[in-house]
N, C-alpha and C positions, 0 to 999 in steps of 0.2 A: 555908312550912309543910312540916314533915317528915312523911313517911308511914311507916307500919310495914312491916316485911318481909312480913307476911301481906297487907297491902293491895297491896303491889307485886306479889306473886305472883298474887293474884286479878286484878289489872288486866291482867297479861300473859296469864293464862289466858283471860280474857274476849276479848281482842284476838285470840288464836289461834283461839278457838272460832268467831268470825264469818268467818274466812277462807273457809269453805265457803259463805258466803251472798253472795258477789260476784255482781253481775248485769251483763250476762247471764253465765250459767254458763261460756260458752266465751270469756269475756273474757281476753286474754292477760296483762293487768295485774291481778294479784291482791294487793290490799293491804287491811289492816283496822286500825282503831284502837279504842281504848277510853279513855275519860276518867273520871277520878275527881273528883267534885265535892266542894266544901267540906262538903256535907251527908253525905258518905260513900258516895254511890251511884255506881255505874258504869254508863255508857251506851256502847254500842259500835255499830259499823257497818262494813260492807265498802264498797268503792267501788261506785258505780252507773254503769255505762257507757251511752252512747248512740251512735247511728251518727254523730253529730257530736261529736267529741272536746271541743269547747268547751262542750257542754251536759251533759257528764258531771259527776257529783258525786264528789269525792274522799272517801275514807274518813274523814279527819280532819275535813273540813268537815261530813260527815254526822253524825259522833259528837258534834261540838260543837252542831249544830242539834238533835239528838236530846235532849241534856241541856237546852238552852234551851227546847225545846218542853215539857219537864216542869218548867219554872220553876227550873232549876238551872244557871244560866249561869256560876257561880263554879267554874272548873276549877282543881284543884291539881296534877294529874299526868296524864300521857298516855302510852300505850303504842302503838307502831306496829309492825305485823307484816306479813310478806309471804311469798311463796313463793320469794323470792330465796334463793340459797345463800350463806351467810355463814360465815366461819371462826368457830370457837368464841370467844365473848366479844364478837363484833361484833353490831350490831343495825341494824334498818331505821330510817332517818331519815324524817321527813315530807318530802314533795316541797317544792320551793322556793315554790310557791304557798301551800301550807298552812303553811310556816314563816312566810311574810309575814303570813298571817291570824292565826297565833298571836302573832307579834311585835307586830303593830299592836294587836290586841285587849288584850293583857296589858300591853304597854308603855304604851299610851295610858291604860289604866285606872290603872296605877301612877303615871304622870307627871302626869296632870291631874285625876283623879277620886277619888283615894284621900284 
């Protein structure tokens, strides 16, 4: 499904806007994601850290869960942002755990349930 340029811009804006909401505030890893659902709504989240790294919630996981909690699990686009310094035109990728989550959710949906 193709998204419009204005949807793309809004998605990136929403992801950038939640960079300031990372928890805890002194977390050295600052990432944020926004997802666009099939219904046209955007849900975003920053990462949520804990003292135990294994119990942290990644930004992409949280954005997907936020959308699903509102009954909108059909995601058509995602924007991931960070405070990393990139050359112009480069972008932040989801981490490998979140890539696996996205791959499994959408590949399995396409392969077996569509």
